[in-house]
C-alpha positions as CSV (number, residue, x, y, z in Angstrom):
1,M,18.6,-9.7,-1.6
2,T,15.8,-8.0,-3.5
3,E,12.9,-6.6,-1.6
4,W,9.5,-6.5,-3.3
5,I,6.6,-4.1,-3.1
6,V,3.1,-5.4,-4.0
7,I,1.4,-2.8,-6.2
8,G,-1.8,-4.7,-7.0
9,K,-3.7,-7.9,-7.3
10,I,-5.2,-9.4,-10.5
11,V,-8.9,-9.7,-9.7
12,S,-10.6,-10.7,-13.0
13,T,-10.3,-10.8,-16.8
14,Q,-11.3,-8.0,-19.2
15,G,-12.6,-9.0,-22.6
16,L,-11.3,-11.8,-24.8
17,K,-7.8,-10.6,-25.7
18,G,-6.0,-11.4,-22.5
19,E,-6.4,-8.1,-20.5
20,V,-6.8,-8.3,-16.8
21,R,-8.3,-6.1,-14.1
22,V,-6.0,-5.1,-11.3
23,L,-6.9,-3.7,-7.9
24,S,-4.3,-1.2,-7.2
25,Y,-2.5,-1.1,-3.8
26,S,-0.4,1.9,-5.0
27,D,-0.8,5.6,-4.9
28,F,1.1,5.9,-8.2
29,P,-1.2,5.3,-11.3
30,E,1.8,5.2,-13.6
31,R,2.6,1.8,-12.3
32,F,-0.4,0.5,-14.2
33,E,-0.5,3.0,-17.1
34,K,3.2,3.2,-18.1
35,A,4.7,0.2,-20.1
36,G,7.7,-1.6,-18.6
37,K,8.9,-4.4,-16.5
38,R,6.9,-5.6,-13.6
39,W,6.9,-8.9,-11.6
40,I,4.1,-11.3,-10.9
41,S,3.8,-13.8,-8.1
42,K,1.2,-16.2,-6.7
43,S,1.8,-14.9,-3.2
44,E,4.0,-12.5,-1.2
45,T,6.3,-15.3,-0.3
46,A,6.6,-17.0,-3.7
47,T,9.5,-15.9,-6.0
48,P,8.2,-13.3,-8.5
49,E,8.7,-13.8,-12.2
50,P,9.3,-10.9,-14.6
51,I,6.4,-9.9,-16.9
52,E,6.1,-6.9,-19.3
53,L,3.3,-4.4,-18.8
54,I,2.3,-3.5,-22.4
55,H,-0.3,-0.8,-21.6
56,G,-2.9,0.0,-19.0
57,R,-5.7,2.4,-18.2
58,D,-7.9,3.2,-15.2
59,V,-11.5,2.0,-15.1
60,P,-13.8,5.1,-15.2
61,G,-15.9,5.4,-12.1
62,K,-13.9,2.7,-10.2
63,I,-11.4,3.9,-7.7
64,S,-8.1,1.9,-7.7
65,L,-9.1,-0.4,-10.6
66,Y,-7.0,-0.7,-13.8
67,V,-7.2,-2.7,-17.0
68,V,-3.8,-3.9,-18.1
69,K,-2.3,-5.8,-20.9
70,L,0.6,-8.1,-20.0
71,G,3.1,-9.5,-22.4
72,G,2.4,-13.1,-23.5
73,I,-1.1,-13.1,-22.2
74,D,-3.3,-13.1,-25.3
75,T,-6.4,-15.1,-24.5
76,C,-9.2,-15.0,-21.9
77,D,-8.0,-18.4,-20.5
78,A,-4.4,-17.2,-20.1
79,A,-5.7,-14.1,-18.3
80,E,-8.0,-16.2,-16.1
81,A,-5.1,-18.3,-15.0
82,L,-3.5,-15.1,-13.5
83,R,-6.5,-14.3,-11.3
84,G,-5.3,-13.8,-7.7
85,N,-1.7,-13.2,-8.7
86,L,0.1,-10.2,-7.3
87,L,1.8,-7.5,-9.4
88,M,5.1,-6.3,-7.8
89,V,8.0,-3.9,-8.3
90,Q,11.4,-4.0,-6.8
91,D,11.8,-1.9,-3.7
92,S,14.5,0.1,-5.5
93,D,11.8,1.3,-8.0
94,R,10.1,3.3,-5.4
95,P,9.1,6.8,-6.5
96,K,10.9,9.7,-4.8
97,L,8.7,11.5,-2.3
98,A,8.5,15.1,-1.2
99,K,9.2,16.1,2.3
100,N,6.6,14.9,4.7
101,E,5.4,12.2,2.3
102,Y,5.8,8.6,3.2
103,H,5.3,5.2,1.7
104,V,2.5,3.2,3.4
105,T,4.8,0.2,3.8
106,D,7.3,2.3,5.8
107,L,4.6,3.5,8.2
108,I,3.2,0.0,8.9
109,G,5.1,-1.4,11.9
110,C,6.0,2.0,13.4
111,K,5.7,2.3,17.1
112,V,3.3,5.1,18.1
113,I,4.4,7.3,21.1
114,H,2.3,9.8,23.0
115,Q,4.5,12.8,22.7
116,P,3.4,14.7,25.8
117,T,4.0,11.7,28.1
118,G,6.4,9.6,26.2
119,K,4.1,6.6,26.7
120,Y,4.1,3.8,24.1
121,L,0.6,3.5,22.6
122,G,0.9,0.7,20.0
123,I,1.9,-0.2,16.5
124,V,0.7,1.1,13.1
125,I,-1.0,-1.9,11.5
126,D,-2.6,-0.2,8.5
127,V,-3.0,3.2,6.8
128,L,-6.5,4.0,5.6
129,P,-6.8,6.5,2.7
130,G,-9.2,9.4,2.9
131,G,-9.3,13.1,2.9
132,N,-6.5,12.7,5.4
133,D,-5.0,9.3,5.8
134,L,-5.8,7.5,9.0
135,L,-3.2,5.4,11.0
136,E,-4.8,2.3,12.3
137,V,-3.0,1.7,15.6
138,Q,-3.3,-1.4,17.7
139,N,-2.2,-1.6,21.3
140,D,-0.9,-4.6,23.3
141,N,-4.5,-5.5,24.3
142,Q,-5.4,-5.8,20.6
143,E,-7.6,-2.6,20.8
144,K,-7.5,-0.4,17.8
145,V,-7.9,3.3,17.2
146,L,-7.8,5.5,14.1
147,I,-5.5,8.5,14.3
148,P,-5.6,11.2,11.6
149,F,-2.2,11.3,9.9
150,V,-1.7,15.1,9.8
151,E,1.3,17.1,10.9
152,A,-0.7,18.7,13.8
153,I,-1.4,15.3,15.3
154,A,1.7,13.4,14.1
155,P,4.4,16.0,14.2
156,V,7.4,13.5,14.4
157,V,7.7,10.7,11.9
158,N,11.0,8.8,12.1
159,I,11.0,6.1,9.4
160,R,14.6,5.1,10.0
161,E,14.0,4.3,13.7
162,K,10.3,3.2,13.0
163,Y,8.4,5.4,15.4
164,I,5.8,8.2,15.2
165,E,5.1,10.7,18.0
166,I,1.6,11.9,18.3
167,T,-0.2,14.8,20.1
168,P,-3.8,13.6,19.8
169,P,-6.8,15.7,20.6
170,N,-8.5,15.1,23.9
171,G,-10.5,11.9,24.0
172,L,-8.9,10.1,21.1
173,V,-6.5,7.9,23.1
174,D,-7.2,9.0,26.7
175,H,-8.4,5.5,27.7
176,W,-5.0,4.1,26.6
177,L,-3.1,6.5,28.9
178,I,-4.6,5.3,32.1
C-alpha cells in the first residue's frame, strides 16, 4: 500500500493562466520548483490523483509560499477549483537525509522519555520551525511544553522504535516529573 506525504496546500489562484499559490509543508523547495509528477487530493484520506508540476517558484518575501503551474490547469476558474486541495508525494520519494536529520512526520508520535529518570513525559504532537526546531510535547493530562530539538537536549532519537530521550535544562519539565 502506498504511503503519502502531504507537501503543501493550494491556498489561492495566481493570475489568469491557471497558476496556483501553494503553502509549503516541506523543507525541500525543489518539491515546488522542479518539474515532475506529484499527486493531488481533496483531503488526507481521499485517494490522490496524479498531476504534473510544470514549473514553480517561490514568492519573494513570503516564507513557505510558492506559485506553481500544474498540467491541464490553464484558466483561473480551473485553478480556483483546486483551492484547498493538498499536494502530495509518495513516501518512497522522500529525500535522503544526513546523519542527525529527521523528517518531521517521523518525529510526530514519538514518545518522549526523561533520560536521567527514565520517566515517560508525553508524545511529540508537532515540530515548530525556528532557529532550532521545537518539539511540541503533550502529556497524558493534555498539558503541552516546547522542547528545543538540539542534540544537547535530545541526545537519543530512535525513529524505528518511535522514542526520543531528553535531558532538559532545569525548570523545563520539572513540573511533569513530580
